[in-house]
C-alpha positions as CSV (number, residue, x, y, z in Angstrom):
1,M,208.5,177.4,62.5
2,G,207.9,174.8,59.9
3,F,208.6,171.6,61.6
4,S,209.0,172.4,65.4
5,E,205.6,171.0,66.5
6,I,206.3,167.3,64.4
7,A,206.9,164.2,66.4
8,F,208.1,161.0,65.8
9,D,207.7,158.1,67.9
10,A,210.5,157.1,70.8
11,G,213.1,154.6,68.7
12,V,212.3,155.3,65.2
13,T,215.3,154.7,63.1
14,V,215.2,156.9,60.1
15,L,217.3,155.9,56.6
16,V,218.7,159.0,54.1
17,T,220.2,158.1,51.4
18,G,222.9,160.8,49.8
19,G,222.6,162.0,53.5
20,A,226.1,164.0,53.0
21,G,224.3,166.0,50.3
22,F,222.8,169.1,50.6
23,I,219.0,168.1,51.1
24,G,219.9,164.7,52.6
25,S,222.7,166.6,55.2
26,N,219.9,168.9,56.2
27,L,217.6,166.8,56.7
28,A,219.3,163.8,58.9
29,E,220.3,166.7,61.1
30,A,216.9,167.5,62.0
31,L,216.0,163.9,62.6
32,L,218.7,163.8,65.3
33,E,217.6,166.8,66.5
34,K,213.8,165.1,66.7
35,G,215.2,162.1,69.0
36,C,215.1,160.0,65.5
37,A,218.0,157.1,65.3
38,V,219.5,158.4,61.8
39,R,221.6,156.8,59.3
40,V,222.8,157.8,56.1
41,L,224.1,155.9,53.2
42,D,226.6,157.7,50.8
43,D,228.8,157.1,48.2
44,F,230.6,160.3,48.2
45,S,230.3,160.8,44.5
46,T,228.6,164.4,45.2
47,G,227.9,164.2,48.8
48,K,230.6,166.0,51.3
49,R,232.2,164.6,54.3
50,G,231.9,168.2,55.8
51,N,228.0,168.1,55.5
52,I,228.2,165.8,58.1
53,A,231.2,165.8,60.2
54,H,229.7,167.8,62.8
55,L,226.9,164.7,63.4
56,L,230.1,161.9,63.5
57,S,230.0,161.8,67.3
58,D,226.1,161.7,67.8
59,P,225.7,157.8,69.3
60,R,222.6,157.7,67.2
61,F,223.8,158.3,64.2
62,T,225.3,156.3,61.6
63,L,227.4,156.2,58.7
64,I,227.4,153.8,55.7
65,E,229.4,154.4,52.9
66,G,228.1,152.5,49.9
67,D,226.3,153.1,46.5
68,V,222.6,152.8,46.2
69,R,223.7,150.5,42.5
70,D,224.6,147.5,45.1
71,L,221.2,146.0,45.7
72,D,223.0,144.2,48.8
73,V,224.6,147.4,50.2
74,C,220.7,148.6,50.3
75,R,219.6,145.8,51.6
76,S,222.0,146.2,54.3
77,A,221.2,150.1,54.8
78,C,217.2,149.1,55.0
79,R,217.7,146.3,57.6
80,G,215.7,147.5,60.6
81,A,214.8,151.1,59.5
82,D,211.4,151.9,60.2
83,F,211.1,155.1,57.5
84,V,213.6,155.6,54.5
85,S,214.0,159.1,53.1
86,H,215.8,158.3,49.7
87,Q,217.5,161.6,48.3
88,A,220.4,160.0,46.5
89,A,220.7,161.0,42.9
90,W,222.6,163.1,40.7
91,G,221.2,166.1,39.8
92,S,221.7,168.8,36.9
93,V,219.5,168.8,33.7
94,P,222.9,170.0,31.7
95,R,224.7,167.4,33.3
96,S,222.1,164.4,31.9
97,I,222.3,165.5,28.8
98,A,226.1,164.9,28.9
99,Y,225.7,161.5,30.6
100,P,222.5,160.0,30.4
101,L,223.8,156.3,30.9
102,L,225.4,157.1,34.6
103,Y,222.0,158.6,35.3
104,E,220.1,155.6,34.3
105,Q,221.8,153.8,36.5
106,I,222.1,156.4,39.3
107,N,219.0,157.9,39.2
108,I,216.9,154.9,38.1
109,T,218.4,151.0,38.8
110,G,219.5,153.1,42.8
111,T,216.0,154.5,43.0
112,L,214.5,150.5,42.1
113,N,217.3,148.9,44.4
114,M,216.5,150.9,47.4
115,M,212.5,150.5,47.0
116,Q,212.4,146.8,46.6
117,A,215.5,146.9,49.5
118,A,212.9,148.9,51.5
119,R,210.0,146.2,50.2
120,E,212.1,142.9,51.8
121,A,212.8,145.0,54.9
122,G,209.1,145.8,56.0
123,V,210.4,149.3,56.0
124,R,207.2,151.4,57.3
125,R,207.3,154.5,54.9
126,F,209.5,154.9,51.8
127,V,210.1,159.1,50.7
128,Y,211.4,160.0,47.7
129,A,213.1,162.9,45.9
130,S,211.7,163.6,42.5
131,S,211.6,167.7,40.5
132,S,209.3,170.2,39.2
133,S,211.4,168.9,35.7
134,V,209.5,165.9,35.4
135,Y,206.7,168.7,34.1
136,G,208.2,169.1,30.9
137,D,207.4,171.4,28.0
138,E,203.7,171.4,30.0
139,P,202.9,175.8,30.0
140,N,200.2,175.9,32.4
141,L,200.7,177.6,35.7
142,P,201.2,176.7,38.2
143,K,201.9,173.4,37.9
144,R,199.6,170.9,39.0
145,E,200.3,167.2,39.5
146,D,198.1,165.7,37.0
147,R,199.2,167.6,34.1
148,V,202.9,167.2,32.8
149,G,203.9,167.9,29.2
150,E,207.2,166.1,27.2
151,L,210.3,165.6,29.3
152,L,212.9,168.0,28.5
153,S,216.0,166.0,29.8
154,P,217.2,162.5,30.9
155,Y,217.4,163.6,34.3
156,A,214.1,164.5,34.2
157,L,213.0,160.9,32.5
158,T,214.7,159.7,35.7
159,K,212.4,161.3,38.4
160,R,209.5,160.4,36.0
161,T,210.4,156.8,35.7
162,C,210.9,156.7,39.7
163,E,207.5,157.9,40.4
164,E,205.6,155.1,38.4
165,Y,207.9,153.1,40.3
166,G,206.8,154.4,43.3
167,K,203.0,154.3,42.7
168,L,203.6,150.9,41.2
169,Y,205.6,149.6,44.5
170,T,202.6,151.0,46.6
171,R,199.6,149.5,44.2
172,L,201.3,145.8,44.1
173,Y,203.8,145.3,47.2
174,G,202.1,147.3,49.5
175,L,204.8,149.4,50.4
176,E,204.0,152.9,51.2
177,T,205.2,155.7,49.1
178,V,205.4,159.6,49.2
179,G,207.0,161.4,46.0
180,M,208.1,164.9,46.2
181,R,208.9,167.2,43.5
182,Y,210.9,169.9,44.9
183,F,211.2,173.0,42.8
184,N,214.6,174.9,42.8
185,V,215.9,174.1,46.7
186,F,218.2,176.6,48.2
187,G,219.5,177.2,51.7
188,R,222.6,176.4,53.6
189,R,225.5,174.0,53.1
190,Q,224.5,173.9,48.5
191,D,227.5,173.4,47.1
192,P,228.0,176.8,45.2
193,D,231.3,175.2,43.1
194,G,231.8,173.6,39.3
195,A,229.7,173.7,35.9
196,Y,227.1,172.3,37.3
197,A,226.6,174.2,40.5
198,A,222.8,175.8,41.7
199,V,222.3,179.3,40.4
200,I,221.7,180.6,43.8
201,P,224.9,179.4,45.7
202,R,226.8,180.3,42.8
203,F,225.3,183.9,42.7
204,I,226.4,184.5,45.6
205,K,230.4,182.7,45.8
206,Q,231.0,185.4,42.7
207,L,229.6,188.2,44.1
208,M,231.5,187.6,47.0
209,A,234.5,186.8,45.0
210,G,234.0,190.3,43.1
211,E,233.4,188.5,39.6
212,A,230.1,189.2,37.7
213,P,228.2,186.7,37.4
214,T,226.1,184.6,34.1
215,I,222.7,184.9,33.9
216,N,221.7,181.9,31.4
217,G,219.1,183.4,28.8
218,D,217.1,186.7,29.3
219,G,216.7,186.3,32.9
220,R,213.2,186.7,32.3
221,Q,212.3,182.7,33.2
222,S,210.7,182.2,36.4
223,R,211.3,179.9,39.3
224,D,209.6,178.5,42.3
225,F,212.8,179.0,44.9
226,T,212.2,177.1,47.5
227,Y,214.5,176.8,51.0
228,I,215.9,174.0,52.6
229,D,213.9,174.3,55.5
230,N,210.6,173.8,53.8
231,V,211.6,170.8,52.5
232,I,212.9,168.9,55.8
233,E,209.3,169.6,56.7
234,A,207.7,168.0,53.6
235,N,210.3,165.1,54.5
236,M,209.1,164.8,57.9
237,R,204.8,165.5,57.4
238,A,205.5,162.6,54.2
239,M,207.1,160.4,56.6
240,L,203.9,160.7,59.2
241,A,200.9,161.2,57.1
242,P,198.0,159.1,56.9
243,A,198.3,155.9,54.2
244,S,195.9,157.6,52.3
245,A,198.6,160.2,51.0
246,C,200.4,157.4,49.7
247,G,201.1,156.0,45.9
248,R,201.6,159.6,44.6
249,V,203.8,162.4,44.0
250,Y,203.3,166.0,45.8
251,N,205.0,170.0,44.4
252,I,207.1,170.5,47.7
253,A,207.6,174.5,47.3
254,Y,206.2,177.6,48.9
255,G,204.2,178.2,46.0
256,G,205.1,181.6,44.9
257,R,206.9,182.7,41.2
258,V,210.7,184.8,40.5
259,Y,212.3,185.5,37.9
260,L,215.8,185.2,37.7
261,N,216.6,189.2,37.4
262,D,214.4,189.6,40.1
263,L,216.4,186.8,42.8
264,Y,219.8,188.5,40.4
265,S,218.6,192.1,42.3
266,A,217.6,190.2,45.7
267,I,220.8,188.3,46.2
268,V,222.9,191.7,45.3
269,E,220.4,194.3,48.1
270,E,221.0,191.6,50.5
271,L,224.9,190.8,50.4
272,S,225.5,194.1,50.0
273,K,223.9,195.0,53.3
274,L,226.8,192.6,54.6
275,M,229.8,193.4,52.6
276,P,231.1,196.0,50.0
277,L,230.7,194.2,46.4
278,K,233.2,195.6,43.4
279,N,231.3,194.1,40.9
280,T,227.2,194.2,40.6
281,Q,226.8,194.0,36.6
282,P,225.9,190.5,35.6
283,V,226.8,188.9,32.0
284,Y,224.1,187.2,30.0
285,G,225.0,184.2,28.2
286,P,222.9,181.7,26.4
287,D,220.1,180.0,27.3
288,R,220.7,176.0,28.9
289,A,219.5,173.2,26.7
290,G,217.0,171.0,28.5
291,D,215.2,173.7,30.8
292,I,212.1,174.7,32.1
293,K,211.1,178.4,30.7
294,H,208.7,179.0,33.8
295,S,208.0,177.7,37.3
296,N,205.4,177.9,40.1
297,A,203.8,175.5,42.1
298,D,200.4,174.7,43.5
299,I,201.0,172.7,46.0
300,S,197.5,172.4,47.6
301,A,197.7,168.8,47.6
302,A,200.7,168.3,49.8
303,R,198.5,170.8,52.2
304,S,195.8,168.9,52.4
305,C,197.3,165.4,52.2
306,L,200.4,165.9,53.9
307,G,199.8,168.8,56.1
308,Y,202.0,170.5,54.3
309,D,202.2,174.8,55.1
310,P,205.8,176.0,54.2
311,S,206.5,178.3,56.7
312,Y,209.7,180.0,54.6
313,S,209.1,182.2,51.9
314,F,211.9,183.5,49.5
315,E,212.6,186.7,51.3
316,D,213.5,184.6,54.4
317,G,214.8,182.0,52.4
318,I,217.8,184.4,50.9
319,R,218.4,186.4,53.4
320,L,219.4,183.0,55.9
321,A,221.0,181.4,53.1
322,I,223.1,184.8,52.0
323,K,223.6,184.8,56.0
324,W,225.2,181.1,55.9
325,Y,227.5,181.7,53.0
326,K,228.9,184.8,54.5
327,E,229.7,182.7,57.7
328,N,231.2,180.2,56.2
329,L,232.7,181.4,52.8
330,G,234.4,184.2,54.9
């Protein structure tokens, strides 16, 4: 399913920045399975060594511990790479509101450093992570790449800025770039801990611990929850897509719409099949500042230009994610 038929040329080297993070580690693992040599660049500010511990013994795997804010580190990491998958960033809308200067340095300067280093090294393709947060207050559904509104957070601003740099680096310098607007990615290895943890792993861990999860707002906000293997497929297809696909950004999602109350019910239903739950009544809290109310992606551009065809529905992903957390969180 998903990316089983995707094939890379022999001897290909892929640099994955942020490769010890949730998305990056899953992508690095999948690329190794495809026969690629994989380099991971990570400073472990948010990534976890445990996410890549099982990869360290593979002779085709190289770990570079460093910061994308350091241009020399970026240059060294890019040297000899065929593709760059730039996942390194700080996520979380609320945290960006608390630390806007740090987000500018990591997300904008770090991405610009990587694009420049990739350009100098003659990298064939630079694929980078953006976010559905760039749509801001644009009210229309589904979200379409050519319609964006006023930005609602520093995080969204950093991602929009990186998209503009991506377009410029293709247009001005000939670096083939492809931007990926991720919609609420979830799945194995997503961190359930911390004040800024994503909603799905946080709900799962709290329910497993017998705690009452908090739903921000009234639970009627909706999201296009996207399972991790769909994102892996999108990244691989973006690396191998025709050059005509470059210099653009694409929605990467399943194309569905799930309300938070329904998400919560689905998690309770699936988890209760695996274990007894003590407390399944959620607590409702205040809305989160900077959050988009509704999100649903039009993925037709990614289908037509990248050949992206996501295989994992929200229901498929929830089953797989809950199984993973049950096995790995006890």
